[in-house]
VEXLUM-831463 format. One record per residue (C-alpha): residue number from 0; residue in three letters; x, y, z. Coordinates in pm, whole numbers, plus 50000, padded with zeros to 5 digits. Each point is the difference from the previous one (the first is absolute). Layout:
VEXLUM-831463
<NUM, ALA, <X, Y, Z>>
...
This chain:
VEXLUM-831463
<0, MET, <51388, 50554, 48046>>
<1, ARG, <50330, 49818, 50028>>
<2, LEU, <50230, 50065, 50291>>
<3, HIS, <50374, 49972, 49931>>
<4, TYR, <50283, 49960, 50242>>
<5, THR, <50365, 50091, 49955>>
<6, ASP, <50211, 49694, 49938>>
<7, ILE, <50257, 49963, 50280>>
<8, SER, <50330, 49889, 49848>>
<9, LEU, <50367, 50055, 50066>>
<10, PRO, <50204, 50185, 49734>>
<11, TRP, <50273, 49736, 49985>>
<12, HIS, <50244, 50029, 49709>>
<13, GLU, <50208, 49733, 49838>>
<14, LYS, <50323, 50143, 50145>>
<15, ASN, <49871, 49913, 50351>>
<16, ALA, <49943, 49633, 49922>>
<17, SER, <50349, 49905, 50115>>
<18, ILE, <49939, 50173, 50335>>
<19, LEU, <49684, 49792, 50057>>
<20, MET, <50187, 49683, 49928>>
<21, ARG, <50247, 50075, 50282>>
<22, ILE, <49729, 50067, 50266>>
<23, PRO, <49916, 49697, 50220>>
<24, ARG, <49652, 49860, 49934>>
<25, VAL, <49869, 50061, 50352>>
<26, THR, <50119, 50360, 49996>>
<27, LEU, <49847, 50054, 49654>>
<28, PHE, <49667, 49858, 50118>>
<29, LEU, <49992, 50236, 50299>>
<30, ILE, <50084, 50302, 49783>>
<31, LEU, <49722, 49919, 49752>>
<32, TYR, <49753, 49932, 50282>>
<33, PHE, <50052, 50340, 50162>>
<34, LEU, <50000, 50179, 49663>>
<35, PHE, <49666, 49855, 49895>>
<36, SER, <49831, 49997, 50340>>
<37, PRO, <49848, 50310, 50167>>
<38, ALA, <50191, 50133, 50298>>
<39, GLY, <49940, 49789, 50307>>
<40, ALA, <49764, 49769, 49810>>
<41, GLN, <49866, 49703, 50191>>
<42, VAL, <49702, 49776, 49946>>
<43, VAL, <49710, 50104, 50224>>
<44, GLU, <49831, 49706, 50164>>
<45, ASP, <49628, 50058, 50041>>
<46, ASP, <49819, 49884, 50313>>
<47, ASP, <49994, 49621, 49995>>
<48, ASP, <49737, 49990, 50274>>
<49, ALA, <49761, 50238, 49822>>
<50, THR, <49743, 49876, 49752>>
<51, ASP, <49913, 50174, 49674>>
<52, ASP, <49715, 50193, 50166>>
<53, GLU, <50179, 50127, 50310>>
<54, ILE, <50307, 50188, 50119>>
<55, VAL, <50177, 49923, 50328>>
<56, VAL, <50159, 50297, 50180>>
<57, LEU, <50212, 49976, 50314>>
<58, ASP, <49930, 50275, 50254>>
<59, SER, <50341, 50138, 50101>>
<60, GLU, <49870, 50119, 50340>>
<61, THR, <49801, 49699, 50120>>
<62, GLY, <50169, 49730, 49792>>
<63, LYS, <49659, 49866, 49897>>
<64, GLU, <49908, 49903, 49645>>
<65, GLU, <49715, 50187, 49833>>
<66, VAL, <49816, 49840, 49710>>
<67, ILE, <49859, 50247, 49746>>
<68, ASP, <49769, 49910, 49714>>
<69, PHE, <50158, 50040, 49659>>
<70, PRO, <49779, 50173, 49737>>
<71, GLU, <49780, 49735, 49842>>
<72, ALA, <50065, 50115, 49643>>
<73, MET, <50378, 49983, 50034>>
<74, ALA, <49970, 49631, 50085>>
<75, TYR, <49826, 49925, 49668>>
<76, ASP, <50161, 49725, 49796>>
<77, LEU, <50218, 50158, 49730>>
<78, ASP, <49891, 49744, 49740>>
<79, SER, <49635, 50104, 50041>>
<80, LEU, <50097, 50366, 49941>>
<81, LEU, <50200, 49907, 49691>>
<82, ASN, <49691, 49824, 49861>>
<83, LEU, <49805, 50327, 49988>>
<84, TYR, <49939, 50104, 49638>>
<85, LEU, <50208, 50319, 50006>>
<86, ALA, <50291, 49817, 50165>>
<87, LYS, <49989, 49709, 49754>>
<88, THR, <49978, 50229, 49701>>
<89, TYR, <50216, 50301, 50083>>
<90, LEU, <50251, 49894, 50269>>
<91, ASP, <50320, 49806, 49940>>
<92, GLU, <50287, 49884, 50215>>
<93, PRO, <50281, 50257, 50000>>
<94, THR, <50250, 49865, 49747>>
<95, ASP, <50243, 50294, 50019>>
<96, CYS, <50052, 49994, 50378>>
<97, ASN, <50363, 49953, 50099>>
<98, MET, <49945, 50005, 50376>>
<99, ARG, <50076, 49701, 50220>>
<100, ASP, <49691, 49848, 50163>>
<101, VAL, <50139, 50071, 50347>>
<102, ASN, <49848, 50238, 50250>>
<103, PRO, <50269, 50219, 50161>>
<104, THR, <49970, 50125, 50354>>
<105, PHE, <50070, 50356, 50106>>
<106, SER, <50053, 50181, 50327>>
<107, ARG, <49713, 50145, 50200>>
<108, GLU, <50130, 50351, 49924>>
<109, GLU, <49982, 49936, 49624>>
<110, TYR, <49633, 49899, 50020>>
<111, ILE, <49919, 50305, 50212>>
<112, GLU, <50177, 50231, 49758>>
<113, ARG, <49828, 49854, 49693>>
<114, LEU, <49655, 50029, 50152>>
<115, TYR, <50075, 50357, 50106>>
<116, ARG, <50127, 50094, 49651>>
<117, MET, <49683, 49882, 49825>>
<118, PRO, <49808, 50300, 49856>>
<119, CYS, <49682, 49940, 50201>>
<120, ALA, <49744, 50218, 50171>>
<121, MET, <49916, 49707, 50227>>
<122, GLU, <50218, 49889, 50289>>
<123, MET, <50215, 49696, 49913>>
<124, ALA, <50146, 49915, 50340>>
<125, TYR, <50232, 49710, 50070>>
<126, ASN, <49977, 49741, 50279>>
<127, ASP, <50044, 49626, 50050>>
<128, VAL, <49649, 49922, 49875>>
<129, VAL, <50059, 50190, 49673>>
<130, GLN, <50333, 49818, 49965>>
<131, LYS, <49826, 49662, 50028>>
<132, PHE, <49768, 50090, 49712>>
<133, ILE, <50290, 50124, 49787>>
<134, ASP, <50180, 49673, 50066>>
<135, ARG, <49691, 49799, 49898>>
<136, TYR, <49950, 50199, 49677>>
<137, SER, <50367, 49992, 49901>>
<138, GLY, <50047, 49637, 50103>>
<139, ARG, <49720, 49748, 49978>>
<140, LEU, <49781, 50223, 49778>>
<141, ARG, <50267, 50149, 49772>>
<142, HIS, <49847, 49836, 49690>>
<143, SER, <49657, 50136, 50095>>
<144, ILE, <50156, 50348, 50023>>
<145, SER, <50141, 49948, 49649>>
<146, TYR, <49643, 49926, 49885>>
<147, MET, <49858, 50306, 50180>>
<148, LEU, <50259, 50225, 49836>>
<149, GLY, <49897, 49876, 49658>>
<150, ALA, <49624, 49996, 50062>>
<151, SER, <50009, 50348, 50151>>
<152, ASN, <50041, 50139, 49647>>
<153, PHE, <49638, 49897, 49929>>
<154, TYR, <49845, 50186, 50292>>
<155, MET, <50228, 50269, 50146>>
<156, PRO, <49892, 50271, 49750>>
<157, ILE, <49636, 49942, 50105>>
<158, PHE, <50085, 50013, 50373>>
<159, GLU, <50213, 50312, 49966>>
<160, GLU, <49735, 50185, 49800>>
<161, ALA, <49730, 49925, 50261>>
<162, LEU, <50226, 50100, 50291>>
<163, GLU, <50101, 50319, 49822>>
<164, VAL, <49636, 50103, 49955>>
<165, TYR, <49952, 49993, 50379>>
<166, GLN, <50348, 50146, 50067>>
<167, LEU, <50114, 49695, 50196>>
<168, PRO, <50359, 49876, 50048>>
<169, LEU, <50103, 49792, 49700>>
<170, GLU, <50168, 49739, 50220>>
<171, LEU, <49646, 49872, 50067>>
<172, ARG, <50016, 49847, 49651>>
<173, TYR, <50177, 49701, 50158>>
<174, LEU, <49708, 49924, 50231>>
<175, PRO, <49836, 49756, 49751>>
<176, ILE, <50322, 49796, 50000>>
<177, ILE, <49939, 49890, 50358>>
<178, GLU, <49621, 50010, 49960>>
<179, SER, <49956, 49783, 49689>>
<180, ALA, <50343, 49920, 49849>>
<181, LEU, <49877, 50209, 49702>>
<182, ASN, <49727, 49747, 49917>>
<183, PRO, <49673, 50179, 49904>>
<184, LYS, <49801, 49678, 50059>>
<185, ALA, <50143, 49939, 50349>>
<186, VAL, <49748, 49907, 50271>>
<187, SER, <50116, 49972, 50362>>
<188, ARG, <49878, 49746, 50253>>
<189, VAL, <49762, 50265, 50144>>
<190, GLY, <49861, 50108, 49662>>
<191, ALA, <50211, 50309, 49925>>
<192, THR, <50028, 50023, 49621>>
<193, GLY, <50208, 50159, 49727>>
<194, LEU, <50332, 50178, 49976>>
<195, TRP, <49916, 50221, 50299>>
<196, GLN, <49815, 49727, 50194>>
<197, PHE, <49675, 50184, 50069>>
<198, MET, <49746, 49837, 50229>>
<199, LEU, <49647, 49996, 49861>>
<200, THR, <49854, 50274, 50223>>
<201, THR, <50302, 50232, 49963>>
<202, GLY, <50003, 49954, 49624>>
<203, ARG, <49635, 50095, 49970>>
<204, GLN, <50053, 50292, 50235>>
<205, TYR, <50258, 50136, 49755>>
<206, GLY, <49787, 49953, 49691>>
<207, LEU, <50108, 49655, 49879>>
<208, GLN, <49713, 49796, 49856>>
<209, VAL, <49979, 49640, 50121>>
<210, ASN, <49730, 49755, 49895>>
<211, SER, <49973, 49649, 49857>>
<212, LEU, <50139, 50103, 49659>>
<213, VAL, <50222, 50301, 50074>>
<214, ASP, <50270, 50056, 50261>>
<215, GLU, <50172, 50334, 49948>>
<216, ARG, <50242, 49922, 50280>>
<217, GLN, <50180, 49795, 49732>>
<218, ASP, <50017, 50293, 49757>>
<219, PRO, <50355, 50144, 50026>>
<220, VAL, <49902, 50356, 49911>>
<221, LYS, <49679, 50040, 50203>>
<222, SER, <50139, 49822, 50305>>
<223, SER, <50316, 50216, 49993>>
<224, TYR, <49802, 50324, 50010>>
<225, ALA, <49776, 49859, 50275>>
<226, ALA, <50308, 49897, 50202>>
<227, ALA, <50158, 50345, 49958>>
<228, ARG, <49681, 50164, 50126>>
<229, TYR, <49980, 49759, 50295>>
<230, LEU, <50364, 50063, 50096>>
<231, SER, <49939, 50374, 49975>>
<232, ASP, <49702, 49972, 50238>>
<233, LEU, <50202, 49791, 50247>>
<234, TYR, <50275, 50263, 50006>>
<235, LYS, <49742, 50266, 50088>>
<236, VAL, <49909, 49787, 50303>>
<237, PHE, <50344, 49894, 50128>>
<238, GLY, <50245, 50253, 49849>>
<239, ASP, <50280, 49739, 50003>>
<240, TRP, <50083, 49781, 49701>>
<241, ASN, <50111, 49698, 50201>>
<242, LEU, <49666, 50004, 50183>>
<243, VAL, <49823, 50045, 49666>>
<244, ILE, <50164, 49687, 49858>>
<245, ALA, <49922, 49805, 50317>>
<246, ALA, <49636, 50118, 49986>>
<247, TYR, <49982, 49895, 49633>>
<248, ASN, <50092, 49650, 50114>>
<249, CYS, <49790, 49949, 50314>>
<250, GLY, <49746, 50283, 49988>>
<251, PRO, <49996, 50339, 50177>>
<252, GLU, <49797, 49856, 50291>>
<253, ASN, <50283, 49767, 50101>>
<254, ILE, <50252, 50285, 49983>>
<255, ASN, <49782, 50214, 50226>>
<256, LYS, <49967, 49709, 50245>>
<257, ALA, <50379, 49959, 50008>>
<258, ILE, <50047, 50374, 50062>>
<259, ARG, <49747, 49993, 50286>>
<260, ARG, <50169, 49699, 50163>>
<261, ALA, <50345, 50157, 49961>>
<262, THR, <49866, 50325, 50150>>
<263, ALA, <49849, 49817, 50299>>
<264, ASP, <50324, 49811, 50066>>
<265, ALA, <50204, 50323, 49970>>
<266, ALA, <49770, 50169, 50254>>
<267, ARG, <50045, 49711, 50245>>
<268, GLU, <50379, 50017, 49959>>
<269, ALA, <49997, 50378, 50057>>
<270, ALA, <49789, 49952, 50314>>
<271, LYS, <50269, 49765, 50134>>
<272, GLY, <50264, 50266, 49946>>
<273, GLY, <50106, 49888, 49655>>
<274, GLU, <50075, 50210, 49693>>
<275, GLN, <49722, 50233, 49887>>
<276, LYS, <49901, 49929, 49638>>
<277, SER, <49852, 50269, 49777>>
<278, ALA, <49709, 49932, 49765>>
<279, SER, <50233, 50024, 49698>>
<280, ASP, <50235, 49743, 50156>>
<281, ILE, <49717, 49753, 50048>>
<282, LYS, <49844, 50058, 49657>>
<283, ASP, <50294, 49832, 49831>>
<284, TYR, <50004, 49664, 49822>>
<285, TRP, <50309, 49873, 50178>>
<286, HIS, <49861, 50102, 50339>>
<287, ILE, <49666, 49822, 49953>>
<288, TYR, <50174, 49706, 49829>>
<289, PRO, <49939, 49751, 50290>>
<290, TYR, <49628, 50081, 50000>>
<291, LEU, <49945, 49928, 49630>>
<292, PRO, <49872, 49676, 49843>>
<293, ARG, <50276, 49753, 49921>>
<294, GLU, <49973, 50046, 49624>>
<295, THR, <50006, 50381, 50023>>
<296, ARG, <50318, 49991, 50213>>
<297, GLY, <50178, 49874, 49692>>
<298, TYR, <49817, 50213, 49744>>
<299, VAL, <50192, 50329, 50027>>
<300, PRO, <50340, 49824, 50023>>
<301, ALA, <49904, 49798, 49690>>
<302, PHE, <49910, 50322, 49819>>
<303, ILE, <50330, 50169, 50095>>
<304, ALA, <50194, 49690, 49892>>
<305, ALA, <49811, 49989, 49668>>
<306, ASN, <50098, 50363, 49930>>
<307, TYR, <50359, 49915, 50087>>
<308, MET, <50012, 49694, 49771>>
<309, MET, <49835, 50176, 49705>>
<310, THR, <50266, 50272, 50031>>
<311, TYR, <50317, 49807, 50090>>
<312, TYR, <49933, 49660, 49836>>
<313, SER, <50320, 50014, 49794>>
<314, LEU, <50213, 50026, 50317>>
<315, HIS, <49859, 49660, 50097>>
<316, ASN, <50082, 49844, 49660>>
<317, ILE, <49636, 49986, 49888>>
<318, CYS, <49919, 50056, 49633>>
<319, PRO, <49648, 50102, 49888>>
<320, MET, <49821, 49769, 49761>>
<321, THR, <50013, 50137, 49647>>
<322, THR, <49677, 50178, 49908>>
<323, ARG, <49845, 50043, 49656>>
<324, LEU, <49725, 50255, 50042>>
<325, PRO, <49658, 49898, 49860>>
<326, ALA, <49844, 50178, 49704>>
<327, LEU, <49807, 50320, 50066>>
<328, THR, <49635, 49955, 50095>>
<329, ASP, <49681, 50201, 49967>>
<330, THR, <49647, 49975, 50138>>
<331, VAL, <49663, 49967, 49830>>
<332, VAL, <49664, 50017, 50178>>
<333, VAL, <49743, 49723, 49947>>
<334, SER, <49632, 50046, 50078>>
<335, ARG, <49891, 49637, 49949>>
<336, ASN, <50094, 49680, 50179>>
<337, VAL, <50299, 49841, 49833>>
<338, HIS, <50225, 49705, 50083>>
<339, LEU, <50377, 50032, 49968>>
<340, GLU, <50005, 49684, 49787>>
<341, GLN, <49774, 50176, 49748>>
<342, VAL, <50250, 50284, 49972>>
<343, ALA, <50299, 49765, 49983>>
<344, ALA, <49854, 49784, 49724>>
<345, VAL, <49862, 50273, 49772>>
<346, VAL, <50274, 50261, 50042>>
<347, GLY, <50278, 49741, 50015>>
<348, ILE, <50155, 50075, 50341>>
<349, ASN, <50148, 49747, 50240>>
<350, ILE, <49743, 49934, 50275>>
<351, ASP, <50268, 50001, 50272>>
<352, LEU, <50117, 50341, 49880>>
<353, LEU, <49642, 50130, 50020>>
<354, ARG, <49965, 49866, 50354>>
<355, SER, <50327, 50162, 50109>>
<356, LEU, <49887, 50333, 49854>>
<357, ASN, <49656, 49972, 50163>>
<358, PRO, <50054, 49826, 50338>>
<359, MET, <49696, 50168, 50155>>
<360, TYR, <49755, 49768, 49819>>
<361, ARG, <49970, 49699, 50228>>
<362, ARG, <49820, 49760, 49763>>
<363, ASP, <50119, 50136, 49664>>
<364, VAL, <49665, 50177, 49954>>
<365, ILE, <49980, 50377, 49954>>
<366, PRO, <49654, 50109, 50124>>
<367, GLY, <49959, 50290, 49758>>
<368, ALA, <49620, 49970, 50013>>
<369, THR, <50009, 50103, 50369>>
<370, GLU, <50206, 50311, 49927>>
<371, PRO, <50261, 50095, 49737>>
<372, MET, <50320, 49813, 50090>>
<373, PRO, <50360, 50040, 49879>>
<374, LEU, <50180, 49738, 49792>>
<375, ARG, <50378, 50036, 49975>>
<376, LEU, <50155, 49883, 49673>>
<377, PRO, <50337, 50021, 49828>>
<378, GLN, <50004, 50335, 49825>>
<379, THR, <50048, 49835, 49660>>
<380, GLU, <49676, 49799, 50042>>
<381, VAL, <49763, 50279, 50105>>
<382, GLY, <49903, 50093, 49645>>
<383, LYS, <49937, 49635, 49911>>
<384, PHE, <49771, 49958, 50301>>
<385, ILE, <49797, 50307, 49903>>
<386, ASP, <49960, 49872, 49642>>
<387, LEU, <49893, 49650, 50115>>
<388, GLU, <49804, 50097, 50310>>
<389, ASP, <49668, 49852, 49882>>
<390, SER, <50172, 49676, 49905>>
<391, VAL, <50162, 49987, 50343>>
<392, TYR, <49664, 50025, 50177>>
<393, ALA, <49846, 49732, 49775>>
<394, TYR, <50282, 49743, 50022>>
<395, ARG, <49885, 49694, 50203>>
<396, ALA, <49779, 50229, 50210>>
<397, ASP, <49760, 49717, 50094>>
<398, GLU, <50288, 49785, 50126>>
<399, LEU, <50210, 50259, 50181>>
<400, LEU, <49726, 50228, 50138>>
<401, THR, <49752, 49753, 50146>>
<402, LYS, <49813, 50231, 50237>>
<403, ARG, <49642, 50018, 49869>>
<404, ALA, <49797, 50320, 49991>>
<405, VAL, <49656, 49828, 49974>>
<406, VAL, <49896, 49645, 50090>>
<407, ALA, <49672, 49816, 49937>>
<408, VAL, <49814, 49828, 50282>>
<409, LYS, <49879, 49646, 49931>>
<410, ASP, <49627, 50018, 50093>>
<411, ASN, <49845, 49714, 49796>>
<412, GLY, <50110, 49718, 50231>>
<413, PRO, <49846, 49856, 50317>>
<414, THR, <50013, 50207, 50316>>
<415, TYR, <50100, 49828, 50322>>
<416, THR, <49855, 50117, 50333>>
<417, LYS, <50002, 49861, 50351>>
<418, LYS, <49682, 49837, 50127>>
<419, LYS, <49852, 50219, 50269>>
<420, ARG, <49793, 49705, 50124>>
<421, THR, <50309, 49832, 50142>>
<422, VAL, <50092, 50310, 50194>>
<423, ARG, <49651, 50030, 50144>>
<424, LYS, <50000, 49641, 50119>>
<425, ARG, <50323, 50058, 50184>>
<426, LYS, <49861, 50313, 50161>>
<427, SER, <49677, 49828, 50101>>
<428, THR, <50198, 49709, 50144>>
<429, VAL, <50204, 50242, 50205>>
<430, ARG, <49685, 50175, 50117>>
<431, ARG, <49836, 49667, 50099>>
<432, ARG, <50307, 49900, 50193>>
<433, SER, <50020, 50331, 50182>>
<434, SER, <49627, 49996, 50090>>
<435, ALA, <50028, 49641, 50125>>
<436, LYS, <50294, 50105, 50220>>
<437, ARG, <49796, 50286, 50143>>
<438, ARG, <49706, 49768, 50082>>
<439, HIS, <50235, 49749, 50160>>
<440, SER, <50165, 50266, 50215>>
<441, SER, <49661, 50140, 50111>>
<442, LYS, <49882, 49652, 50108>>
<443, ARG, <50314, 49951, 50206>>
<444, SER, <49958, 50337, 50170>>
<445, SER, <49633, 49927, 50085>>
<446, ARG, <50098, 49666, 50155>>
<447, ARG, <50255, 50175, 50220>>
<448, ARG, <49736, 50243, 50125>>
<449, ARG, <49763, 49715, 50097>>
<450, ARG, <50274, 49835, 50201>>
């Protein structure tokens, strides 16, 4: 899919050329600058003191700086994302973008209005923390946002379909942007894996198979339906979408701990004559914010800012990368072990394409002998695979599938055993020494009695 933008040009006619000639150069420059620049446009300077993996927020009440962890995935190097197969093959730099690579700044009221106007079931509230994330996305990470806008064409239909099945807000489709930067092979520093960054135990709890050969957390379709089910269950527990997103990041136990601590502090304040807080007031993300882990304090603001940027990117002069959608795919089921290189060589498919279509197979081996397993192929190659299936299984099977079913034991050679005699000698020596010690101690005791 190619995204086109309206060319911004002035309808000057030849009869106005003489007028331009009479305008002083400085005046002409200022006129052109304001015509081509958005109203009130200024370059936004991102935090110089903040690193790529943190956000620094100044508390307006105390004047203290608060350091918040930036989502790990959003700090990924853009070059590594562009080296993914789908990005290399189907994404291009936007050649028809006529926007200046300058990030304009807007008033606080404009940001509030835009967030409020977004057609969302979830609350998209504005504050200084959300503003910091918007500034980071639209400033330092503006080229990463361009990549996300292009790569989203690969996965958004899958996310939306899974969310729709469980009747969840569709704005949750942007959660994998801050979870994995839309990389199905992403693995966090704590082991969370896939587009939706499932931990091992949570993934298995929601039906995702994980073993040495298969990791369904990396399957875009299966992991999306598991994530939708998990989010639905979290909403049944907390009944608030901001708390649901926070629990998705740090776990429901940490959210419950934060609520209990906030409740205890509110009770102590009320006992001192302070304001009485209701249970609904306390069970609010922004109220329990100080009690949350450092990373989770930035998670909901990052999510709100991601929704903002994916909606209003053009107002910040960001153009999506041009997307050419891949060919349609279909699935066949294999009931024997097969290596992806066997399929690639016999059917004539690029091995990197096969890996991108089947990211769940960790070592390029499909364990069909364990249970029937799916193999995703370009739709045009499905018939060819079915016709050549026996040839696929036979191709270099001894080289690529080296796990043996039966092995012979070599039993015609010498057998080596330890000499028990050596052990006995040591034991007898120990016994002799211990008996000699006993005799010596008894002699000494008898001498003492005589004295």
